N, C-alpha and C positions, 0 to 999 in steps of 0.2 A: 504493500500500500504506500509506504513511504517513498519507494523508488518511483512509483507511478506519479505521485504528486511532484516529485523533483523534476521528472520529464515534462510535465505540464507547465510548471513554472519556467523551465528553460525555453520551451516553445513560445510562451508569452513574451519573454524578454527578447527573443529573436524577431517575433512578429510585429511588435509595437513599433520599432523604428521603421520597418518596411511600410506599415500602414501610414505612419506620419509622413513619409516621403511621398507616398501616392497622393495623399490629400493635399500636400503642399504643391505638388505638380499641377493640381487643378485650379490653383489660385490665379486670378487675372494678372497679367503682366503689369509691372509698374511703369510709370513714365520714365523716359530716358533722361539722362543728365542734361542740364542746360547747355546750349550751344552758344559760344561767344565768338563774334566776328569783329576783328579790329582793323581789317583791310591792310595789314602790314605784310610785307614780303610777297606781294602779288606781282607777277611778271609785268614788264613794261608794255606788253601787248594789251593790257587792260588799263593802262594809264592814259590820261588825257594827253600828256606830253609825249607819249609813245604812239599817238594816233589810235588808241584803243577806246572807242566810244561806247563800248558795251561790256560790262562785267559779266553779263549773261549768266551762264551756268557754271561759273568758276567754283561755286560752293555747292553744286548739285549733289555731290557725293556725301554731304552731311545729312543726318536724319531730317526727313521732310523734303529733301530735294530742292532746297531753296534756290530760286533763280531771280535775277534782277533784269529790269529792262523797262523801256528802251533807253539806250544812251546813258546808262549808269556807268560812271567812269571814276577812276581813282585820281585824286590830286595829292601831290606830295609837297611837303615843306621843302623849299629851295627850288620848286618848280612853279607851277601856275597858281597855286593856292596863296591867297593873301593871309598868311598865318598870324598877322597882327589882329585882323578882324575876324577871321574864320579858323582859329587854331584847332587842331585835332584834339579830341578828348584824351587820347593816349597815343604814344608813338609819333610818327611823322606823316601818316597817311590818313586820308578822309575820303568820303564818297560824295560825288556831285552828280547832279542830273543833267548837266550840259544844257541848262535852260528849260528842262522839262520836269514834271513831277516824277518822284521816285516810286517805282512799283516793285514789290516783293511778292513772289508767288511760291507757295509750297506745292510742289508738283507730285510728290509721292505720299505724303501724309500731312495732315493739318497740324497746326501749332495750338497749344493751349494758351500761351501768353507770349508777348513780345515787348521789348523795350529798346530804346535807343537815345543817344544824345545828339544834339544838333546845334548848329550856329546859323543865325538868320538875321536879316535886317527887317523882318516883319513876322507876323504870326505864322506858325506852322501847324498844320492839321494832319491827323492820322485817322484814316478810315479803314476799318477791318471788315472783311467780307467772308462768308462761308463758301462751301463748295458749289452752291448754286448761285453764287454772286449776290446773295441777299446781304444787306448791310447788318452787321452784328452790333456796331456801335462806333463811336468816334471819340477822339480827345484832341486837345490843342494846347499850344503853349505860346508865350509872347516872344518878341524879338530878343535875340541874345548875341551880342557881338563883343569882340575884344576881351577885356579883362572881366567882364560880367560873368556870373556863374553860367555854366553851360545850360542850354535848354534840355529838358528831359521829357520824353513821352513814353507811356507804357499802357498796354491794354491786355486784359485777361478775359477770355471767353468763359462763360459760365457752363457751357455744354447743354445739351448733347451736340450742339453745332459749334465746331471749332474754327480757327482762323485758316482759311485757304489762301487769302490774298490780302495784302496791305497796300494802301495807296497813301503816300506822304506828299502833301500839297503845301508848297511855300511860294515865296516870290520867285519869279522866273530867273534862274541863273544866280540867285543870291542866297542860297542856303546849302548847307552840307550836313551829312550825318556821319556818326562814328559810333563804335562800340555797340553794335547791334547784338542783343541777346534774346534767345527764344527757347521755349520749352515745348518739345513735341508733345502732342496729345497722348494720353495713355493708350496703349495697344490692347484692345479687347479681342480675345480669341474668336475665330469664326465659329458660328453655331455648331457645325459638324465637329470641329476640333474640340470645342467646349464639351459637347456631349460625350466624345471619346474620353476626355479627361475625367469627367464625372463617372463614366462607366468603369474606368480603371480603378477609381477610388472605391466604388461599390464592390468590385471584384476583390480588391485587397481586403476590404472589411469582411466579406463573406469568407475568404480564405482564413483570415485571423480567427473568425468565430469557429470555423471547423477545427483549426489547430488547437484552440483553447478548450 
């Protein structure tokens, strides 16, 4: 009798970690880490002084597949940027729209939140849209030049509709942005995949019951 109880206890000790692992595998995936873009170290082909008038998909390999356009281009201290009036938030590079509004599009997955710093000689507006181009909301900030504190804009989507596109509107040719940060939306398993994970959890539980 004592030997039988010992075997049962040993089986329970072995089975419980296996059950815990199966249940944990069924949990929804968490949001990815925040992505930070400072526009430093980008090749001259994407710089205004290198005749690169479109940053385009340079950052498309990051989570969300972020692309810029049209005519988003890098300005560098010592080049075309007036760093006394439009200094970068960090480093020596900043992003300019070459006279147009700046557009950011998440091509592979939406974002939950986005923030950026800017310099401008007038008000700057940020508009956030979802995957069907419906306006999620907007925010704005005042002019910010030279030694004044940098302008700052941020927007967080409440879900379930997340940010698929952002439009930044400012005075034509007279604003730049820097240090863009965004958080990709949480990844939810596909229904079939979620059902499979749940099924595996139930099978693990049933096996544990049989072993106990």
